[in-house]
C-alpha positions as CSV (number, residue, x, y, z in Angstrom):
1,M,-126.7,-132.7,135.5
2,K,-127.9,-129.4,134.0
3,F,-131.3,-130.9,133.4
4,K,-131.5,-132.0,137.1
5,G,-130.3,-128.5,138.2
6,N,-133.2,-126.9,136.2
7,N,-135.6,-129.3,137.8
8,A,-134.3,-128.4,141.3
9,L,-134.7,-124.7,140.6
10,L,-138.2,-125.2,139.2
11,M,-139.2,-127.3,142.3
12,L,-137.7,-124.5,144.6
13,K,-139.8,-121.9,142.8
14,E,-143.0,-124.0,143.1
15,L,-142.2,-124.5,146.8
16,K,-141.9,-120.8,147.3
17,I,-145.2,-120.2,145.5
18,I,-146.9,-122.8,147.7
19,C,-145.5,-121.4,150.9
20,L,-146.5,-117.9,149.8
21,G,-150.1,-119.1,149.2
22,I,-150.2,-120.8,152.6
23,F,-148.9,-117.6,154.2
24,C,-151.5,-115.5,152.5
25,C,-154.3,-117.9,153.5
26,L,-153.1,-117.7,157.1
27,I,-153.0,-113.9,157.0
28,F,-156.5,-113.8,155.5
29,H,-157.9,-116.3,158.0
30,G,-156.3,-114.3,160.9
31,Q,-157.8,-111.1,159.6
32,L,-161.2,-112.7,159.2
33,Y,-161.0,-114.2,162.7
34,A,-160.0,-110.8,164.1
35,Q,-162.9,-109.1,162.5
36,T,-165.6,-111.6,163.5
37,L,-167.6,-110.8,166.6
38,R,-167.6,-113.7,169.0
39,I,-170.8,-114.3,171.0
40,A,-171.0,-116.8,173.8
41,V,-174.5,-118.2,173.8
42,A,-176.4,-120.4,176.3
43,A,-177.4,-123.7,174.7
44,N,-181.1,-123.0,175.0
45,A,-180.8,-120.1,172.6
46,Q,-178.8,-121.8,169.8
47,G,-181.9,-121.7,167.6
48,V,-182.8,-118.1,168.0
49,I,-179.2,-116.8,167.9
50,K,-178.9,-118.0,164.2
51,K,-181.9,-115.8,163.3
52,L,-180.5,-112.9,165.2
53,Q,-177.1,-113.3,163.6
54,A,-178.6,-113.3,160.1
55,D,-180.7,-110.3,160.8
56,F,-177.9,-108.4,162.5
57,K,-175.5,-109.1,159.5
58,K,-178.2,-107.9,157.1
59,R,-178.6,-104.6,159.0
60,T,-174.9,-103.9,159.8
61,G,-172.7,-106.2,157.6
62,I,-170.9,-107.4,160.7
63,E,-169.9,-111.0,160.8
64,T,-170.6,-113.0,164.1
65,E,-169.7,-116.4,165.4
66,A,-171.8,-118.1,168.1
67,I,-170.1,-120.3,170.7
68,I,-172.7,-122.5,172.2
69,G,-172.5,-124.1,175.7
70,A,-174.0,-124.3,179.2
71,S,-174.2,-120.8,180.8
72,G,-172.0,-121.9,183.8
73,K,-169.3,-123.4,181.6
74,L,-169.2,-120.3,179.3
75,T,-168.9,-118.1,182.4
76,A,-166.0,-120.1,183.7
77,Q,-164.3,-119.8,180.2
78,I,-164.8,-116.1,180.2
79,M,-163.3,-115.7,183.7
80,N,-160.3,-117.8,182.4
81,G,-159.7,-115.4,179.5
82,A,-161.8,-116.9,176.6
83,P,-162.0,-114.4,173.7
84,Y,-165.7,-113.6,173.7
85,D,-167.1,-110.2,173.1
86,V,-170.8,-110.6,174.2
87,F,-172.4,-113.2,176.4
88,L,-176.0,-114.3,176.2
89,S,-176.8,-116.4,179.3
90,A,-179.9,-118.4,180.2
91,D,-180.2,-116.5,183.4
92,T,-179.1,-113.2,185.0
93,E,-177.0,-114.7,187.8
94,F,-174.0,-115.6,185.6
95,P,-173.8,-112.2,183.8
96,E,-174.1,-110.4,187.1
97,K,-171.3,-112.5,188.5
98,L,-169.1,-111.5,185.5
99,F,-170.0,-107.8,185.9
100,A,-169.2,-107.9,189.6
101,A,-165.8,-109.5,188.9
102,G,-164.9,-106.8,186.3
103,F,-165.5,-108.9,183.1
104,G,-168.3,-106.7,181.9
105,L,-168.3,-103.1,180.4
106,K,-172.0,-102.5,181.1
107,K,-174.5,-103.8,183.5
108,P,-176.3,-106.9,182.2
109,K,-179.7,-106.5,180.7
110,I,-182.6,-109.0,180.2
111,Y,-183.1,-109.8,176.5
112,A,-185.6,-112.7,176.9
113,L,-187.8,-114.5,179.4
114,G,-187.8,-118.3,179.1
115,S,-190.5,-120.9,179.5
116,L,-189.9,-124.4,181.0
117,I,-191.8,-127.3,179.4
118,I,-191.9,-131.1,179.9
119,C,-191.6,-133.0,176.6
120,G,-191.4,-136.6,175.4
121,N,-192.6,-139.4,173.3
122,I,-194.8,-141.1,175.9
123,R,-198.2,-142.7,176.1
124,G,-200.9,-140.8,177.9
125,D,-201.9,-137.2,178.5
126,I,-198.7,-135.3,179.1
127,S,-200.7,-132.5,180.8
128,N,-200.9,-135.0,183.6
129,W,-197.1,-135.1,183.7
130,K,-196.9,-135.3,187.5
131,K,-198.4,-138.7,187.3
132,L,-196.7,-139.8,184.1
133,I,-193.2,-139.0,185.5
134,I,-193.5,-141.5,188.3
135,S,-195.2,-144.2,186.2
136,D,-193.5,-147.2,184.6
137,Q,-193.4,-145.4,181.3
138,A,-190.9,-142.8,182.5
139,K,-187.9,-145.0,183.1
140,K,-185.5,-142.1,182.4
141,V,-186.2,-138.4,182.9
142,A,-183.8,-135.9,181.4
143,I,-182.9,-132.5,182.9
144,A,-179.9,-130.2,182.3
145,N,-177.2,-130.0,184.9
146,P,-178.7,-127.5,187.5
147,K,-175.2,-126.3,188.5
148,T,-174.4,-124.9,185.0
149,A,-177.7,-124.8,183.2
150,P,-180.5,-122.5,184.5
151,Y,-183.2,-124.6,182.8
152,G,-181.9,-127.6,184.8
153,K,-182.1,-125.5,187.9
154,A,-185.7,-124.6,187.1
155,A,-186.6,-128.2,186.5
156,E,-185.3,-129.2,189.9
157,E,-187.3,-126.3,191.5
158,A,-190.4,-127.6,189.8
159,L,-189.9,-131.2,191.0
160,R,-189.3,-130.0,194.6
161,F,-192.3,-127.7,194.4
162,Y,-194.6,-130.6,193.6
163,S,-192.7,-132.9,196.0
164,L,-191.6,-135.2,193.2
165,M,-187.9,-135.1,193.6
166,D,-187.5,-138.1,195.9
167,Q,-189.7,-140.2,193.7
168,V,-187.9,-139.4,190.4
169,K,-184.3,-138.9,191.7
170,S,-183.2,-142.4,190.6
171,R,-184.6,-141.9,187.1
172,L,-182.9,-138.5,186.4
173,V,-180.5,-138.4,183.5
174,Y,-178.4,-135.2,183.5
175,G,-177.4,-133.5,180.3
176,E,-174.4,-131.2,180.2
177,S,-176.5,-128.5,178.7
178,I,-180.1,-128.1,177.6
179,S,-179.1,-129.0,174.0
180,Q,-177.9,-132.4,175.2
181,V,-181.3,-132.9,176.9
182,N,-182.9,-132.0,173.5
183,T,-180.7,-134.6,171.8
184,Y,-181.9,-137.2,174.4
185,L,-185.5,-136.4,173.6
186,Q,-185.0,-136.4,169.8
187,T,-183.2,-139.7,169.8
188,G,-185.4,-141.4,172.2
189,T,-182.6,-141.9,174.8
190,V,-185.2,-140.8,177.4
191,S,-188.9,-141.0,177.3
192,I,-189.5,-137.6,178.9
193,G,-187.5,-134.6,179.9
194,F,-187.6,-130.9,181.0
195,T,-186.5,-128.4,178.4
196,T,-187.1,-124.9,177.0
197,E,-190.2,-124.0,175.0
198,A,-187.9,-122.7,172.3
199,F,-187.0,-126.3,171.6
200,L,-190.4,-126.7,169.9
201,Y,-189.5,-124.1,167.3
202,E,-186.3,-126.0,166.4
203,N,-187.5,-129.6,166.6
204,N,-189.0,-131.5,163.6
205,N,-190.1,-134.5,165.6
206,K,-193.9,-134.2,165.6
207,S,-194.3,-137.3,167.7
208,L,-193.1,-135.5,170.8
209,K,-195.8,-134.3,173.2
210,W,-195.3,-131.4,175.5
211,A,-196.9,-129.3,178.3
212,R,-195.8,-126.0,180.0
213,I,-194.7,-126.2,183.6
214,D,-196.7,-123.8,185.8
215,K,-194.5,-120.7,186.3
216,E,-195.4,-120.6,190.0
217,S,-193.3,-123.8,190.5
218,Y,-189.9,-122.3,189.5
219,D,-188.2,-118.9,189.6
220,E,-188.5,-116.7,186.5
221,I,-186.0,-117.6,183.8
222,A,-184.9,-114.1,182.9
223,Q,-182.1,-114.4,180.4
224,G,-179.3,-111.8,180.6
225,A,-176.9,-110.4,178.1
226,I,-173.6,-108.7,178.9
227,L,-171.1,-106.7,176.9
228,L,-167.7,-108.2,177.8
229,A,-164.5,-106.4,178.6
230,Y,-162.6,-108.5,176.0
231,A,-164.4,-106.5,173.3
232,K,-162.1,-103.6,174.1
233,K,-159.3,-105.6,172.3
234,G,-160.5,-104.4,168.9
235,K,-164.2,-105.1,168.5
236,L,-165.9,-102.7,171.0
237,T,-167.8,-100.8,168.3
238,A,-169.2,-104.0,166.7
239,A,-169.9,-105.6,170.1
240,S,-171.7,-102.5,171.3
241,K,-173.9,-102.5,168.2
242,F,-174.9,-106.1,168.8
243,F,-175.6,-105.5,172.5
244,D,-177.8,-102.5,171.6
245,Y,-179.4,-104.5,168.7
246,L,-180.8,-107.0,171.2
247,S,-183.2,-104.3,172.5
248,T,-184.5,-103.2,169.1
249,D,-188.0,-104.0,167.8
250,A,-186.5,-106.2,165.1
251,A,-184.6,-108.4,167.5
252,R,-187.5,-108.5,170.0
253,K,-189.8,-109.7,167.2
254,I,-187.4,-112.6,166.4
255,I,-187.0,-113.5,170.1
256,S,-190.8,-113.5,170.8
257,S,-191.5,-115.6,167.7
258,S,-189.0,-118.3,168.8
259,G,-190.5,-119.5,172.0
260,Y,-189.6,-116.7,174.4
261,H,-191.3,-113.6,176.0
262,V,-189.5,-110.3,175.9
263,P,-189.2,-107.7,178.7
264,L,-191.8,-104.9,178.6
265,N,-189.3,-102.1,179.0
266,P,-186.0,-103.1,177.3
267,K,-182.8,-101.3,178.2
268,K,-180.6,-100.0,175.5
């Protein structure tokens, strides 16, 4: 009985040590989560944000986490209390909407100018995409949801500009975000689709052809960033540093080398 009692005490001590270890891990994870800057990022910028995060950490030591999604969905999450400190949208409309509703600490600023392309693994000269898109080769045409993804909205504008919407409407396949459109293109789910030029800098599929869409056919894709009010809950200094970092020469160089243009006169 004494031997069993010693075993019970030993097991109790081991259990206490395990519980203490779990508790410490939870505390550490909680502290790490609390210190990490959370950046909501439009799906089109998921490639460039990785480069910006790495450079920003190198310069400041500040850890960041990127939450990727369609601009409209991220906006809805922010308005419903999502714990994001900075928001990089694929347009200026959503950041301005957030600022007007009191979710921003500073007026939004433009950090990048996007370019719409058409892309696909399709026979023929893709520069003649207006003919290809209504041919038998283009059975499915991918665009991002125009209600939540600015690049999807730009694609619809281009189709209407060239009076092609009625002819391709039945072929359209809508992605939840531009990243889903890119997946469709990479996997061959669709033969052709509208996406961001930045996709070319992330994609390794050399068989995909592409062509820029004339900028006169869609509204300028000015991408806005906003410093969110949630940052006041402990990460305002770090969030402000990242927001200001987006206008530095270092960040602009990364952005311009990733398929975007940058504004001529960046605001700090």
